[in-house]
TORFIVO-62726 format. One line per field, with one value per atom (N, C-alpha, C, CB): atom name; residue in one letter; x, y, z. Coordinates in steps of 0.2 Angstrom, whole numbers. Atoms other than C-alpha are relative to their C-alpha. Glycine has a CB too. Layout:
BEGIN
nuvo: [CA/...]
guba: [A/...]
x: [X/...]
y: [Y/...]
z: [Z/...]
***
This chain:
BEGIN
nuvo: [N/CA/C/CB/N/CA/C/CB/N/CA/C/CB/N/CA/C/CB/N/CA/C/CB/N/CA/C/CB/N/CA/C/CB/N/CA/C/CB/N/CA/C/CB/N/CA/C/CB/N/CA/C/CB/N/CA/C/CB/N/CA/C/CB/N/CA/C/CB/N/CA/C/CB/N/CA/C/CB/N/CA/C/CB/N/CA/C/CB/N/CA/C/CB/N/CA/C/CB/N/CA/C/CB/N/CA/C/CB/N/CA/C/CB/N/CA/C/CB/N/CA/C/CB/N/CA/C/CB/N/CA/C/CB/N/CA/C/CB/N/CA/C/CB/N/CA/C/CB/N/CA/C/CB/N/CA/C/CB/N/CA/C/CB/N/CA/C/CB/N/CA/C/CB/N/CA/C/CB/N/CA/C/CB/N/CA/C/CB/N/CA/C/CB/N/CA/C/CB/N/CA/C/CB/N/CA/C/CB/N/CA/C/CB/N/CA/C/CB/N/CA/C/CB/N/CA/C/CB/N/CA/C/CB/N/CA/C/CB/N/CA/C/CB/N/CA/C/CB/N/CA/C/CB/N/CA/C/CB/N/CA/C/CB/N/CA/C/CB/N/CA/C/CB/N/CA/C/CB/N/CA/C/CB/N/CA/C/CB/N/CA/C/CB/N/CA/C/CB/N/CA/C/CB/N/CA/C/CB/N/CA/C/CB/N/CA/C/CB/N/CA/C/CB/N/CA/C/CB/N/CA/C/CB/N/CA/C/CB/N/CA/C/CB/N/CA/C/CB/N/CA/C/CB/N/CA/C/CB/N/CA/C/CB/N/CA/C/CB/N/CA/C/CB/N/CA/C/CB/N/CA/C/CB/N/CA/C/CB/N/CA/C/CB/N/CA/C/CB/N/CA/C/CB/N/CA/C/CB/N/CA/C/CB/N/CA/C/CB/N/CA/C/CB/N/CA/C/CB/N/CA/C/CB/N/CA/C/CB/N/CA/C/CB/N/CA/C/CB/N/CA/C/CB/N/CA/C/CB/N/CA/C/CB/N/CA/C/CB/N/CA/C/CB/N/CA/C/CB/N/CA/C/CB/N/CA/C/CB/N/CA/C/CB/N/CA/C/CB/N/CA/C/CB/N/CA/C/CB/N/CA/C/CB/N/CA/C/CB/N/CA/C/CB/N/CA/C/CB/N/CA/C/CB/N/CA/C/CB/N/CA/C/CB/N/CA/C/CB/N/CA/C/CB/N/CA/C/CB/N/CA/C/CB/N/CA/C/CB/N/CA/C/CB/N/CA/C/CB/N/CA/C/CB/N/CA/C/CB/N/CA/C/CB/N/CA/C/CB/N/CA/C/CB/N/CA/C/CB/N/CA/C/CB/N/CA/C/CB/N/CA/C/CB/N/CA/C/CB/N/CA/C/CB/N/CA/C/CB/N/CA/C/CB/N/CA/C/CB/N/CA/C/CB/N/CA/C/CB/N/CA/C/CB/N/CA/C/CB/N/CA/C/CB/N/CA/C/CB/N/CA/C/CB/N/CA/C/CB/N/CA/C/CB/N/CA/C/CB/N/CA/C/CB/N/CA/C/CB/N/CA/C/CB/N/CA/C/CB/N/CA/C/CB/N/CA/C/CB/N/CA/C/CB/N/CA/C/CB/N/CA/C/CB/N/CA/C/CB/N/CA/C/CB/N/CA/C/CB/N/CA/C/CB]
guba: [M/M/M/M/K/K/K/K/K/K/K/K/L/L/L/L/T/T/T/T/Y/Y/Y/Y/Y/Y/Y/Y/I/I/I/I/D/D/D/D/R/R/R/R/G/G/G/G/N/N/N/N/D/D/D/D/F/F/F/F/Y/Y/Y/Y/E/E/E/E/P/P/P/P/L/L/L/L/Y/Y/Y/Y/E/E/E/E/Y/Y/Y/Y/R/R/R/R/I/I/I/I/P/P/P/P/E/E/E/E/A/A/A/A/G/G/G/G/V/V/V/V/D/D/D/D/E/E/E/E/L/L/L/L/Y/Y/Y/Y/A/A/A/A/R/R/R/R/Q/Q/Q/Q/L/L/L/L/C/C/C/C/T/T/T/T/Y/Y/Y/Y/F/F/F/F/I/I/I/I/M/M/M/M/R/R/R/R/G/G/G/G/T/T/T/T/E/E/E/E/Y/Y/Y/Y/E/E/E/E/L/L/L/L/T/T/T/T/A/A/A/A/N/N/N/N/E/E/E/E/M/M/M/M/D/D/D/D/G/G/G/G/E/E/E/E/E/E/E/E/D/D/D/D/I/I/I/I/L/L/L/L/V/V/V/V/I/I/I/I/K/K/K/K/E/E/E/E/I/I/I/I/G/G/G/G/R/R/R/R/N/N/N/N/L/L/L/L/P/P/P/P/G/G/G/G/E/E/E/E/D/D/D/D/E/E/E/E/K/K/K/K/S/S/S/S/F/F/F/F/R/R/R/R/G/G/G/G/Q/Q/Q/Q/G/G/G/G/V/V/V/V/H/H/H/H/I/I/I/I/E/E/E/E/F/F/F/F/R/R/R/R/S/S/S/S/P/P/P/P/N/N/N/N/E/E/E/E/R/R/R/R/E/E/E/E/N/N/N/N/F/F/F/F/P/P/P/P/L/L/L/L/I/I/I/I/S/S/S/S/R/R/R/R/I/I/I/I/P/P/P/P/C/C/C/C/S/S/S/S/T/T/T/T/H/H/H/H/F/F/F/F/D/D/D/D/A/A/A/A/L/L/L/L/R/R/R/R/F/F/F/F/L/L/L/L/L/L/L/L/K/K/K/K/D/D/D/D/V/V/V/V/V/V/V/V/H/H/H/H/I/I/I/I/P/P/P/P/G/G/G/G/I/I/I/I/G/G/G/G/Q/Q/Q/Q/K/K/K/K/L/L/L/L/V/V/V/V/T/T/T/T/S/S/S/S/T/T/T/T/E/E/E/E/I/I/I/I/D/D/D/D/E/E/E/E/D/D/D/D/R/R/R/R/G/G/G/G/V/V/V/V/Y/Y/Y/Y/V/V/V/V/I/I/I/I/Y/Y/Y/Y/V/V/V/V/D/D/D/D/D/D/D/D/L/L/L/L/G/G/G/G/E/E/E/E/A/A/A/A/D/D/D/D/D/D/D/D]
x: [4/0/4/-5/-3/6/-4/3/5/-9/-7/0/7/-26/-4/-1/5/-40/-7/1/7/-57/-4/-1/5/-71/-7/1/7/-88/-4/-2/5/-102/-5/-3/5/-113/-6/4/5/-124/1/-7/0/-127/7/-2/-6/-110/5/0/-5/-101/3/-4/-4/-87/5/4/-4/-79/6/-4/-6/-61/-1/7/0/-61/7/-5/-7/-44/4/-1/-5/-28/5/2/-6/-15/5/-2/-5/2/5/3/-6/16/6/1/-1/28/-3/8/3/18/-4/-4/4/7/3/-8/-2/13/-5/3/4/6/-5/4/4/0/-6/4/6/-11/-5/3/5/-18/-4/4/4/-23/-5/4/5/-31/-6/4/6/-41/-5/3/5/-48/-5/4/4/-55/-6/4/4/-65/-7/3/7/-84/-3/-5/2/-86/6/-4/-5/-75/-3/3/2/-76/5/-1/-5/-68/-4/3/3/-72/-7/1/7/-87/-5/-2/5/-95/1/0/-1/-98/-2/-5/0/-96/-1/5/0/-100/3/-7/-4/-89/-5/6/4/-98/3/-5/-4/-84/7/-2/-7/-66/3/2/-2/-57/7/-4/-7/-40/0/5/-1/-34/8/-4/-7/-16/3/2/-4/-5/-5/6/4/-20/-6/-3/6/-32/-5/2/5/-49/-5/-3/5/-62/-6/2/5/-79/-5/-4/4/-90/-6/5/6/-107/-1/-6/1/-111/-6/0/5/-121/-3/2/2/-122/5/-7/-5/-115/1/-4/-2/-106/-2/8/3/-114/6/-6/-6/-100/-3/2/2/-100/2/4/-2/-98/7/-4/-7/-82/5/2/-5/-73/6/-3/-6/-55/4/4/-4/-43/7/2/-7/-27/5/-1/-5/-19/7/-3/-7/0/2/1/-2/-1/1/-6/0/1/-6/4/6/-11/-4/3/5/-26/-6/-1/7/-42/-4/1/6/-58/-5/-3/5/-70/-7/1/6/-88/-6/-1/7/-106/-3/-5/4/-116/-6/-1/6/-130/-1/-2/1/-135/-4/-3/4/-148/3/-6/-4/-135/6/2/-6/-123/7/1/-6/-111/5/3/-4/-104/7/-4/-7/-85/0/4/-2/-80/7/-2/-7/-61/4/2/-5/-46/6/1/-6/-30/5/0/-5/-14/3/6/-3/-6/7/-4/-7/13/0/4/0/9/-7/5/7/-6/0/0/1/-1/-3/7/3/-6/-8/3/8/-23/-3/0/3/-25/-2/5/2/-26/-7/5/6/-41/-5/0/4/-49/-2/3/1/-48/-5/6/3/-58/-8/2/7/-77/-1/-3/0/-73/6/-2/-6/-60/0/1/-2/-52/2/5/-2/-52/3/-7/-4/-39/-4/7/4/-47/-7/2/7/-64/-2/-3/1/-64/-3/-5/2/-72/-6/0/6/-84/-1/1/2/-93/1/-7/0/-88/-6/7/6/-103/2/-5/-3/-93/7/-5/-6/-77/0/6/0/-72/6/-6/-6/-58/-2/5/2/-61/6/-3/-6/-49/0/-1/0/-54/3/-8/-3/-49/6/-5/-6/-35/0/6/1/-42/-4/-4/4/-49/-6/4/5/-66/-3/-6/3/-72/-7/5/7/-91/-1/-6/1/-94/-6/6/5/-108/2/-6/-1/-108/-1/-4/1/-107/-7/5/7/-124/-5/-1/5/-132/-2/2/0/-130/-7/5/7/-147/-6/0/6/-157/-3/3]
y: [-6/0/6/0/-6/17/6/1/-6/28/-3/5/1/28/6/-1/-6/39/-1/0/0/43/3/4/-2/44/1/-4/0/51/-2/8/3/41/6/-7/-5/55/-3/6/4/42/0/4/1/37/-1/7/2/29/6/-4/-6/46/0/7/0/45/6/-7/-6/61/-1/7/0/61/5/0/-5/69/2/-3/-1/66/-6/1/6/56/1/1/1/50/-4/-3/3/45/-3/4/2/35/3/-8/1/40/6/0/-5/56/-3/5/4/44/-7/0/7/27/-5/-1/5/11/-2/-7/1/9/4/0/-5/25/-2/7/1/20/-6/-1/6/3/1/-6/-2/11/3/4/-4/23/-5/5/4/8/-4/-5/4/0/5/-2/-5/16/0/7/0/15/7/-4/-7/34/4/2/-4/48/7/-1/-7/66/5/2/-5/80/6/-3/-7/99/0/1/-1/97/-4/7/4/84/-7/1/7/66/-4/-2/4/52/-7/0/7/33/-4/-2/4/20/-5/-4/5/10/-6/3/5/1/1/0/0/-4/-4/-2/3/-8/1/3/-1/-10/0/-5/0/-6/1/6/-1/-10/2/4/-3/0/5/3/-5/11/-4/5/2/7/6/-2/-4/15/-1/-1/0/20/4/3/-3/24/2/-5/-3/35/3/4/-4/42/6/-4/-5/59/-1/7/1/58/7/-3/-7/77/3/0/-4/90/-5/6/4/82/3/-1/-2/83/-1/-4/1/86/-3/7/4/75/4/-7/-4/80/0/-4/0/86/-1/-4/1/86/4/2/-3/90/-1/-2/1/93/-4/6/4/81/2/-7/-2/89/2/6/-2/89/-3/7/3/79/-8/2/7/61/-3/-3/4/47/-1/-7/1/46/-3/7/3/36/3/-8/-2/42/-6/7/5/29/4/-5/-4/36/-5/6/3/30/1/1/-1/28/4/-6/-3/37/7/-1/-6/51/5/0/-4/58/3/-4/-2/60/4/-5/-4/69/-4/6/4/54/1/1/-1/54/-3/-2/2/53/-5/6/5/37/0/-7/0/38/2/-7/-2/44/-3/8/3/35/3/-7/-1/40/-6/5/5/28/2/-4/-2/27/0/-6/0/23/-2/-5/3/19/-7/3/7/1/-1/-3/0/3/1/4/-1/10/-5/7/6/-4/-6/-3/5/-16/1/-1/-2/-7/0/6/-1/-4/-7/4/7/-23/-4/-3/5/-29/2/2/-1/-32/2/-7/-2/-31/3/-6/-3/-19/0/7/-2/-17/7/-6/-7/1/0/4/0/4/4/4/-3/8/-1/7/1/3/-7/4/7/-15/-1/-2/2/-23/3/-8/-3/-15/-2/8/2/-20/6/-3/-5/-10/0/-1/-1/-3/3/4/-3/8/3/4/-3/16/6/-5/-6/33/3/5/-4/44/7/-2/-7/62/4/3/-4/71/7/0/-7/88/1/3/0/84/-4/-2/4/71/-5/5/5/57/-6/3/6/39/0/-6/1/37/-7/6/7/20/1/-5/0/19/-7/2/6/6/0/-1/1/-1/-5/-3/5/-12/-7/1/7/-31/-2/-5/2/-37/5/-3/-6/-20/2/6/-3/-17/-2/-3/2/-26/2/-7/-2/-18/6/2]
z: [0/0/0/6/1/-5/2/-7/-2/-1/2/-6/-2/6/-2/8/3/-2/3/-7/-2/5/-6/6/5/-8/3/-6/-2/-5/-5/2/5/-13/-1/2/1/-21/-4/-4/3/-29/-8/1/8/-48/-2/-3/2/-48/0/-6/0/-44/7/-2/-6/-31/0/0/-1/-26/5/2/-5/-19/5/-3/-5/-2/3/6/-4/6/-2/7/1/3/5/-8/-4/14/-3/7/3/7/5/-6/-4/14/-3/0/-7/21/4/1/-4/27/5/-4/-5/36/0/-1/0/42/-1/7/2/37/6/-1/-6/55/1/7/0/54/-5/-1/6/37/2/-6/-2/44/5/2/-6/60/-3/5/3/49/-3/-5/4/39/5/-4/-5/55/3/5/-3/59/-4/1/4/54/-1/4/2/55/0/6/1/50/0/-8/-1/55/-3/8/3/44/-1/-6/1/44/2/-8/-3/55/-3/-1/3/44/2/-8/-2/49/-6/6/6/36/3/-5/-2/38/-6/1/4/30/-3/3/3/17/-4/-5/3/8/1/-8/-1/11/-6/7/7/-6/-1/-6/2/-13/-8/3/7/-31/-1/-3/1/-34/7/-5/-6/-21/4/-2/-4/-16/4/-6/-4/-2/-1/7/1/-4/5/-7/-5/9/-4/7/2/2/6/-6/-5/13/-2/5/2/13/6/0/-5/21/4/-4/-4/36/2/7/-2/40/5/3/-4/52/6/3/-6/67/6/0/-6/83/6/3/-5/97/6/2/-7/112/6/0/-7/130/1/6/-3/136/-6/6/6/118/1/-6/-1/118/-7/6/6/103/2/-4/-2/103/-6/1/6/87/3/-4/-2/89/7/0/-6/105/0/5/0/99/-2/6/1/97/6/-3/-6/109/-2/3/1/111/5/0/-5/119/0/-2/0/125/2/5/-2/125/-1/-6/1/127/-7/6/6/111/1/-4/-2/120/-3/7/3/109/4/-7/-4/120/6/3/-6/134/-3/5/3/121/0/4/0/120/6/-7/-5/137/0/7/0/139/6/1/-5/149/2/-3/-2/148/-6/2/5/138/1/-1/-1/135/-5/1/5/126/-3/3/3/114/-2/-5/2/110/-8/2/8/91/-2/-2/3/80/0/-8/-1/82/6/0/-6/100/-1/5/2/94/-3/-3/4/82/5/-5/-5/97/2/6/-2/103/-6/4/6/86/-3/-6/3/81/5/0/-4/96/0/7/-2/100/7/-2/-7/118/2/5/-2/125/8/-3/-7/142/1/3/-1/147/7/0/-7/161/5/-2/-6/178/-1/0/1/171/-1/-5/2/164/-7/5/6/150/-3/-1/3/138/-7/0/7/122/-5/0/6/106/-4/-4/4/97/-7/3/6/84/1/-3/0/80/-5/-1/4/73/0/3/0/68/-1/-6/0/72/-2/7/3/60/3/-7/-3/67/7/1/-7/85/0/5/0/80/6/2/-5/91/-3/6/1/89/5/-1/-5/97/0/-1/0/102/5/3/-3/107/3/-4/-4/121/4/4/-5/131/5/-4/-5/146/-3/7/3/142/1/2/-1/139/-1/6/1/136/-7/4/7/117/-3/-4/3/113/4/-1/-4/127/-3/7]
***
C-alpha cells in the first residue's frame, strides 16, 4: 500500500475524492487504523464507511455523508499531542458521554483497541464496542462502548 484515499459516494456511480494520505507522510499503522473506523469526522461533517477496497497499491475507503457532526460531551482537541483514544457511550440523548481517555505510543497501540469487539479500558474494565471513529478535526480515535450485555437492550 502506498496511499489511502477517501471517496464520498454522491450516488449514480459518482465518487468524489475527499482526502488522501500517502506513505511516508502517514505510516502504514495509521492507514490501517483509519480503515477500521466505521465513522470519519472531517471539517465538521460526519461520514459513515460503506466500503473498504483496494486497487493495486491504493487502499480506498468509500464513505457516505451523514451530515453535520454533533459534538460529544467534554470534547478536547489532541492535534499535535500524539495518538489518543476516547471511550464514549453511544447514547446520543445524553450527548455521547465521555467514559475515559488514554494516550497511545503509536497507531499500532490504537490498532489493538480498534480490532476488538470487547475492550479493556484501564481503571474501568471490559466494555462492548458498538462503533469506532476517527475524528480528524480533533485528532483522536473514538471508540463507542456499552456495558457487556447491554447493546441489545
